C-alpha positions in Angstrom: -51.5 -35.8 12.1 -49.8 -32.3 11.7 -46.2 -32.0 12.7 -45.6 -30.2 15.9 -44.0 -26.8 15.4 -40.5 -26.3 16.9 -39.6 -23.3 19.0 -36.4 -21.3 19.0 -35.0 -22.8 22.1 -35.6 -26.3 20.9 -34.0 -25.6 17.6 -30.9 -24.1 19.2 -30.5 -27.1 21.6 -30.9 -29.6 18.7 -28.2 -27.7 16.6 -25.9 -27.8 19.6 -26.3 -31.6 19.7 -25.6 -31.8 16.0 -22.4 -29.8 16.4 -21.3 -32.1 19.1 -21.8 -35.2 16.9 -19.9 -33.6 14.1 -17.0 -32.8 16.4 -16.9 -36.3 17.8 -14.1 -38.1 16.0 -14.5 -41.4 17.8 -16.8 -42.8 15.2 -15.9 -41.5 11.6 -17.9 -44.4 10.0 -20.0 -43.8 6.9 -23.1 -44.8 8.8 -22.6 -42.1 11.4 -22.0 -39.5 8.6 -25.3 -40.5 7.0 -27.1 -40.2 10.3 -25.7 -36.7 10.9 -26.8 -35.6 7.4 -30.3 -36.9 8.1 -30.5 -35.2 11.4 -29.3 -31.9 9.8 -31.8 -32.1 7.0 -34.6 -32.5 9.6 -33.3 -29.5 11.5 -33.1 -27.4 8.3 -36.7 -28.3 7.5 -37.9 -27.4 11.0 -35.9 -24.2 11.0 -37.4 -23.1 7.6 -40.8 -23.8 9.0 -40.2 -21.7 12.1 -38.7 -18.7 10.3 -41.5 -18.7 7.7 -44.0 -17.9 10.4 -42.0 -14.9 11.8 -43.8 -11.6 11.2 -42.5 -9.4 8.4 -42.0 -6.7 10.9 -39.1 -8.6 12.4 -35.9 -8.9 10.3 -34.6 -12.4 10.3 -30.9 -11.5 10.5 -31.6 -8.9 13.3 -33.9 -11.2 15.3 -32.6 -14.7 14.7 -28.9 -14.6 13.8 -28.2 -17.7 15.8 -30.6 -19.7 13.5 -29.8 -17.9 10.3 -26.1 -18.6 10.6 -26.4 -22.4 10.4 -29.2 -22.1 7.8 -26.7 -20.5 5.4 -25.4 -24.0 4.8 -28.6 -24.8 2.8 -27.7 -22.2 0.2 -25.0 -24.5 -1.2 -27.7 -25.8 -3.6 -29.4 -22.5 -4.3 -28.7 -22.5 -8.1 -29.6 -26.2 -8.3 -33.1 -25.5 -7.0 -35.3 -25.0 -10.1 -38.5 -24.1 -8.1 -39.1 -20.3 -7.7 -41.4 -21.0 -4.8 -39.2 -23.3 -2.8 -38.6 -22.5 0.9 -35.0 -21.7 0.0 -35.9 -19.2 -2.8 -38.6 -17.6 -0.7 -36.2 -17.2 2.2 -33.6 -15.5 0.0 -36.2 -13.2 -1.4 -37.2 -12.0 2.0 -33.6 -11.8 3.2 -32.7 -9.7 0.2 -35.4 -7.2 0.9 -34.4 -6.9 4.5 -30.7 -6.5 3.6 -31.7 -3.6 1.3 -33.1 -1.7 4.2 -31.1 -2.6 7.4 -27.4 -2.1 8.2 -27.7 -4.5 11.2 -28.9 -7.3 8.9 -26.0 -6.6 6.5 -23.5 -6.8 9.4 -24.9 -10.1 10.7 -25.1 -11.6 7.2 -21.5 -10.9 6.4 -20.2 -11.8 9.9 -21.8 -15.2 9.5 -19.9 -15.8 6.2 -16.7 -14.7 7.8 -17.3 -17.2 10.6 -17.6 -20.0 8.1 -14.4 -18.9 6.4 -12.5 -18.9 9.8 -14.0 -22.1 11.2 -13.9 -24.5 8.3 -11.2 -25.6 5.8 -11.3 -23.7 2.6 -11.8 -26.9 0.6 -14.9 -27.7 2.6 -16.5 -24.3 2.8 -15.2 -22.7 -0.4 -18.1 -23.8 -2.7 -20.7 -22.5 -0.2 -19.0 -19.2 0.1 -18.7 -18.9 -3.7 -22.5 -19.3 -4.0 -23.2 -16.8 -1.2 -20.7 -14.3 -2.7 -22.4 -14.5 -6.1 -25.8 -14.1 -4.5 -24.6 -11.0 -2.7 -23.1 -9.5 -5.9 -26.4 -10.1 -7.8 -28.4 -8.7 -4.9 -26.4 -5.5 -4.3 -26.0 -4.8 -8.1 -29.8 -5.3 -8.4 -30.5 -2.8 -5.6 -28.1 -0.2 -7.1 -29.6 -0.7 -10.6 -33.1 -0.1 -9.3 -32.1 3.2 -7.6 -30.3 4.3 -10.7 -33.3 3.6 -12.9 -35.5 5.7 -10.6 -33.1 8.5 -10.6 -32.8 8.4 -14.4 -36.6 8.5 -14.9 -37.2 11.2 -12.3 -38.9 8.8 -9.8 -36.3 9.1 -7.1 -37.4 10.7 -3.8 -34.5 11.4 -1.4 -36.6 10.9 1.7 -38.4 7.7 0.6 -35.2 6.0 -0.5 -32.8 7.2 2.1 -32.7 3.9 4.0 -32.0 2.0 0.8 -29.3 4.4 -0.2 -27.7 4.2 3.2 -27.8 0.4 3.2 -26.1 0.2 -0.2 -23.4 2.7 0.8 -22.8 0.9 4.1 -22.5 -2.6 2.5 -20.3 -1.6 -0.4 -18.0 0.6 1.6 -17.7 -1.9 4.5 -17.1 -4.9 2.3 -15.0 -3.8 -0.7 -14.7 -7.4 -2.0 -17.9 -6.5 -3.8 -15.8 -4.2 -6.0 -14.6 -7.2 -8.0 -17.9 -7.5 -9.8 -18.0 -5.6 -13.1 -21.7 -4.9 -13.2 -21.8 -3.8 -9.6 -18.9 -1.4 -10.0 -20.3 0.1 -13.2 -23.7 0.7 -11.6 -22.1 1.9 -8.3 -20.1 4.7 -10.0 -23.3 6.1 -11.6 -25.1 5.6 -8.3 -22.4 7.4 -6.2 -22.2 10.4 -8.5 -26.0 10.8 -8.7 -26.6 10.3 -5.0 -23.9 12.8 -4.1 -25.8 15.4 -6.0 -29.0 14.7 -3.9 -27.4 13.9 -0.5 -23.9 15.4 -0.3 -22.5 12.1 0.8 -20.4 12.1 3.9 -19.4 9.8 6.8 -20.7 9.9 10.3 -19.0 8.6 13.4 -15.5 7.2 13.9 -16.0 3.9 12.0 -13.5 3.0 9.3 -14.9 2.0 5.9 -12.2 0.2 3.9 -14.3 0.4 0.7 -13.8 4.2 0.7 -10.2 3.6 -0.3 -11.3 1.2 -3.0 -13.1 4.3 -4.5 -9.7 5.7 -5.2 -9.1 3.0 -7.8 -12.3 3.5 -9.8 -12.1 4.7 -13.4 -14.5 7.6 -12.9 -12.6 10.7 -11.9 -15.6 12.2 -10.0 -16.1 8.9 -8.1 -12.4 9.0 -7.1 -12.8 12.6 -6.0 -15.8 11.6 -3.8 -13.7 8.8 -2.4 -10.8 11.2 -1.7 -13.3 13.5 0.2 -14.7 10.6 2.2 -11.2 9.3 3.0 -10.3 12.7 4.3 -13.3 12.5 6.7 -11.8 9.4 8.3 -8.3 10.9 8.8 -4.9 9.4 8.5 -4.2 5.7 8.9 -1.8 5.7 11.8 -0.5 2.1 12.1 -0.5 -1.4 10.6 -3.6 -2.3 12.5 -5.5 0.6 10.9 -4.4 -0.8 7.5 -5.4 -4.4 8.2 -8.9 -4.2 6.6 -7.2 -2.8 3.4 -4.7 -5.7 3.1 -6.8 -7.6 0.5 -7.0 -4.5 -1.6 -3.3 -3.8 -1.3 -2.4 -7.3 -2.1 -4.5 -7.2 -5.3 -3.3 -3.8 -6.5 0.4 -4.3 -5.7 0.3 -7.7 -7.2 -1.3 -6.3 -10.4 1.5 -3.7 -10.7 4.0 -6.4 -10.4 2.6 -9.0 -12.8 -0.2 -7.2 -14.7 -2.5 -10.0 -13.6 -5.3 -10.2 -11.0 -5.6 -13.5 -9.0 -8.8 -15.5 -9.5 -11.5 -14.4 -7.1 -14.0 -16.4 -5.1 -16.6 -16.1 -7.8 -15.8 -16.1 -11.5 -19.3 -16.9 -12.8 -20.0 -13.1 -13.2 -17.8 -10.7 -15.2 -14.9 -9.4 -13.2 -13.5 -5.8 -13.1 -10.5 -5.4 -15.5 -7.9 -3.3 -13.8 -6.0 -0.6 -15.7 -2.4 0.4 -14.7 -3.2 4.1 -14.8 -6.1 3.9 -12.4 -4.2 1.6 -10.1 -1.2 3.9 -10.0 -3.5 6.9 -9.3 -5.2 4.9 -6.5 -1.9 3.8 -4.9 -0.5 7.4 -5.1 -3.6 8.8 -3.4 -3.8 6.1 -0.8 -0.2 6.7 0.2 -1.1 10.3 1.0 -3.4 9.0 3.8 -0.7 6.9 5.5 1.4 8.0 8.5 4.9 6.6 8.8 4.2 3.5 11.0 1.3 2.5 8.7 3.5 2.8 5.6 6.5 1.0 7.2 4.7 -1.9 8.8 1.6 -2.2 6.7 3.0 -1.7 3.2 6.8 -2.0 3.1 7.1 -4.9 5.5 4.2 -6.8 4.0 5.0 -6.1 0.4 8.8 -5.5 0.0 8.4 -5.7 -3.8 6.4 -2.5 -3.8 9.4 -0.2 -3.5 11.2 -2.3 -6.1 8.3 -1.8 -8.5 8.4 2.0 -7.9 12.2 2.2 -8.4 12.1 0.1 -11.6 9.5 2.4 -13.2 11.4 5.5 -12.0 14.4 4.2 -13.9 12.6 3.1 -17.0 11.2 4.9 -20.0 7.6 3.8 -19.6 4.2 5.4 -19.2 4.3 4.5 -15.5 7.2 6.8 -14.9 5.3 9.9 -13.7 3.1 7.8 -11.3 6.2 6.0 -9.9 7.9 9.3 -9.4 4.9 10.6 -7.5 4.8 7.5 -5.3 8.6 7.9 -4.6 8.1 11.5 -3.7 5.3 10.7 -1.3 7.4 7.9 0.2 10.2 10.4 1.0 7.7 12.8 2.4 6.4 10.1 4.8 9.7 8.5 5.8 12.5 10.8 4.6 15.9 9.1 4.6 14.4 6.3 6.8 12.9 5.0 3.5 16.3 3.5 2.8 16.3 1.6 6.1 13.0 -0.1 5.3 13.6 -1.3 1.8 14.5 -4.9 1.1 17.0 -3.7 -1.5 20.6 -3.2 -0.5 21.5 0.4 0.0 23.9 0.4 -3.0 21.3 -1.0 -5.4 18.7 1.5 -4.3 21.1 4.4 -4.4 22.3 3.5 -7.9 18.7 3.2 -9.1 17.8 6.6 -7.7 20.9 8.2 -9.2 20.3 6.6 -12.6 17.0 8.3 -12.9 17.7 11.7 -11.2 21.3 12.7 -11.9 21.2 13.1 -15.7 20.7 16.7 -16.9 20.1 15.9 -20.5 17.9 12.9 -21.6 16.5 12.3 -25.1 13.4 10.4 -23.9 9.7 10.6 -24.7 8.3 11.2 -21.2 8.6 14.4 -19.1 10.8 13.6 -16.1 11.0 17.0 -14.5 14.3 18.8 -13.5 17.4 16.8 -12.7 18.5 16.4 -9.1 21.1 19.2 -9.2 18.7 21.6 -11.0 16.1 20.8 -8.4 18.5 22.0 -5.7 19.5 25.2 -7.6 16.1 26.4 -8.7 14.4 28.1 -5.8 11.3 28.8 -7.9 10.4 25.1 -7.9 7.5 23.9 -5.8 8.6 22.3 -2.5 7.1 19.0 -3.6 10.0 18.8 -6.1 12.8 20.4 -4.1 12.3 18.8 -0.7 12.7 15.1 -1.9 15.9 16.3 -3.7 17.3 17.8 -0.5 16.4 14.6 1.4 18.0 12.4 -1.3 21.3 14.4 -1.5 21.6 14.6 2.3 21.2 10.8 2.4 23.8 10.3 -0.3 26.3 12.5 1.3 26.0 10.8 4.7 26.1 7.4 3.0 29.2 8.2 0.9 31.0 9.7 3.9 30.2 6.6 6.0 31.6 4.3 3.4 34.7 6.5 3.0 35.2 6.5 6.8 35.2 2.7 7.0 37.4 2.2 4.0 40.0 4.7 5.3 40.0 2.9 8.6 40.4 -0.4 6.9 43.3 0.5 4.5 46.5 2.4 4.7 47.1 3.5 1.1 47.4 7.2 1.7 50.8 8.9 1.8 50.9 11.0 5.0 53.1 13.6 3.3 50.5 14.2 0.6 47.1 13.8 2.2 45.9 12.9 5.6 42.5 11.9 6.9 41.7 12.0 10.6 38.7 9.8 11.0 36.7 9.8 14.2 35.4 6.4 15.3 31.8 5.5 15.1 30.8 3.5 18.1 27.6 2.2 19.5 27.0 5.3 21.6 27.0 7.6 18.6 23.3 8.1 18.8 23.6 9.7 22.1 26.1 12.4 20.9 23.4 14.9 20.2 24.6 18.6 19.9 24.1 20.4 23.1 21.0 22.6 23.1 19.3 20.7 20.2 15.6 20.5 20.5 14.0 17.1 20.9 12.4 17.3 17.4 15.8 17.7 15.9 17.3 14.7 17.7 15.8 12.2 15.3 17.9 13.4 12.3 21.2 12.8 14.2 19.9 9.3 15.2 18.9 8.6 11.6 22.3 9.6 10.3 24.0 7.2 12.7 21.6 4.4 11.9 22.1 5.0 8.2 25.9 5.0 8.7 25.8 1.6 10.4 23.6 0.2 7.6 26.0 1.5 5.0 29.0 -0.2 6.7 27.6 -3.6 5.8 27.5 -2.6 2.1 30.6 -0.5 1.6 32.6 -3.3 0.0 30.3 -2.8 -3.1 29.7 0.9 -2.5 29.8 3.3 -5.5 30.6 7.0 -5.2 29.7 9.8 -7.6 32.2 12.6 -7.0 30.6 14.9 -9.6 27.5 14.9 -7.5 29.5 16.2 -4.5 31.1 18.8 -6.7 27.8 19.9 -8.1 26.1 20.3 -4.8 28.8 21.7 -2.5 30.4 24.0 -5.1 27.8 24.9 -7.7 24.7 25.4 -5.4 24.6 28.5 -3.4 24.6 27.8 0.4 21.7 30.3 0.9 19.4 28.0 -1.2 20.1 24.9 0.9 17.8 24.2 3.9 18.8 23.5 7.5 18.2 19.8 6.9 21.0 19.6 4.4 23.3 21.6 6.7 22.8 19.1 9.4 23.9 16.3 7.1 27.0 18.2 6.2 27.8 19.0 9.9 27.3 15.3 10.7 29.8 14.4 8.0 32.3 17.0 9.1 32.1 15.8 12.7 33.2 12.3 11.6 35.8 12.9 9.0 38.2 15.8 8.6 40.5 16.6 5.7 43.9 18.3 6.2 46.0 19.5 3.3 49.8 19.1 3.7 52.7 20.1 1.5 50.8 20.3 -1.8 53.1 21.5 -4.6 50.2 22.0 -7.0 48.6 25.3 -7.8 45.7 25.6 -5.4 44.4 28.8 -7.1 43.0 26.7 -10.0 39.3 26.1 -10.1 38.3 22.9 -8.3 37.3 21.2 -11.5 40.5 22.1 -13.3 42.6 21.1 -10.3 40.9 17.7 -10.1 41.5 17.1 -13.8 45.2 17.7 -13.3 45.9 16.2 -9.9 43.3 13.5 -9.8 43.7 11.8 -13.2 42.6 8.5 -11.7 39.1 9.8 -11.3 38.9 12.5 -14.1 36.8 10.2 -16.3 34.0 10.3 -13.7 33.5 14.1 -14.1 30.9 13.8 -16.8 27.3 12.7 -16.7 26.0 9.6 -18.5 22.5 9.0 -19.7 20.9 6.2 -17.6 19.7 3.0 -19.3 17.6 1.4 -16.6 17.2 0.3 -13.1 20.2 -2.1 -13.3 22.7 0.7 -14.1 25.7 -0.1 -12.0 24.3 -3.5 -10.9 26.0 -6.9 -11.1 29.4 -5.3 -11.7 28.4 -3.1 -14.6 30.0 0.1 -13.3 29.4 3.5 -15.0 32.1 6.0 -15.7 30.4 8.5 -13.5 30.7 6.1 -10.5 33.8 5.2 -8.5 34.4 1.9 -6.8 35.7 1.7 -3.3 39.3 1.2 -4.5 39.1 4.4 -6.6 37.5 6.4 -3.9 40.6 6.2 -1.8 42.3 8.6 -4.2 39.9 11.4 -3.2 
């Protein structure tokens, strides 16, 4: 007697009952578990029978996602099934063909896997997801290889294969985890460059495709250029929520820069992509250019505090990563300005010493090109703004920070002889942010607020603060005022509004040049008036003071 065919409604009701039995914890006995397994096997068999009879005109994932989701569980044993004509193998063959033509099928297929990952413990569902992920890598790589072969042999017709091309692009750019597979990535780079010649690849609609940013990390320069163009179509990433789909990528790439190792992925049965530091740095640098300040602050610096430490360490070191780290630091200042100091996990003094160690030296016998020193960047008006503006931002931050530390130390100590030198220090209170110059436009208010916030942050660090008086001398006396922008003038005005210096009864010859006067009348700090070649990111750290730096007790002689 033939077995009665089950309908969709009956199958759904039976699966609901199975779920209720599984969730019932009153009877965890082995006999109940065996019964559940038997009932599930019967359901899988009936479900296969039902779906096999569905017309080829109806895509299984489009028409029956409520049945296909539970049926994915049977793919756990896919590679153990030796028969090429088994219901499981025939089902996957049909699904693969439909996934190669339909974006809705692709979405339903991956959404079901994400549901498994969220609903079940990783130990229980991990082996199943590993199999499904490997099947997806093989399937997508196979589809791409087929298109590449047709293009190579002149058999590609843009109109006939448009749906296949769109499906491949949609899946790879929507689910960038596929970029871990070496074969798939190699084929996709060829595919992307070839298809762009035929179709002029672009993005439609407002949907975000996280895989577009993964293109920025490919080895092929042309593929990266296409990725840059596509990322530009999507616009800037404005906040941490926009950056959320990219977090797995950021975690992988930042982790690689930190350790030179890539964590094991969900599937290691196929060859994995081997990352190279050059391409990762290039990708990170380009990606930062698409971030607005909130996205960079909350989505990168807060999630990965080590990132800025990595950049600063390579800025200070004589390594091949230097130029890339400098580019990332420059972009970071372009995004956040002096606020970058407030977001780092490093203490202000450590970060400041690291920056100075790499930027203040005017003569360095090293093998890599570092660009002009900080002082020369300020002096040379012919330099591109991408080099000069970060220098202005940095020196303004340093001057505000040094002045803030000096204000606090002068308030705290009484070592100055009133007959020789007097400081009148204005107090910094909690209402300082409201003291905006009258008539200032709203867009200018933020700089005064940032100066005050920066000052308050420095006060917690000034016991270990280090000052570089030669830097003040080089900027305020050697750089022509006409070459300094308004942003720097605002920093100077802020400092002057909080600390004033009055000269009283000096017997020395004030007609001497400042440098000569200091060498005669400030012998305590005269040794600091010569630059030193930096040796690394730990210059000045852990008590290893440099001659060019003055500690807080020496700064009181200024």
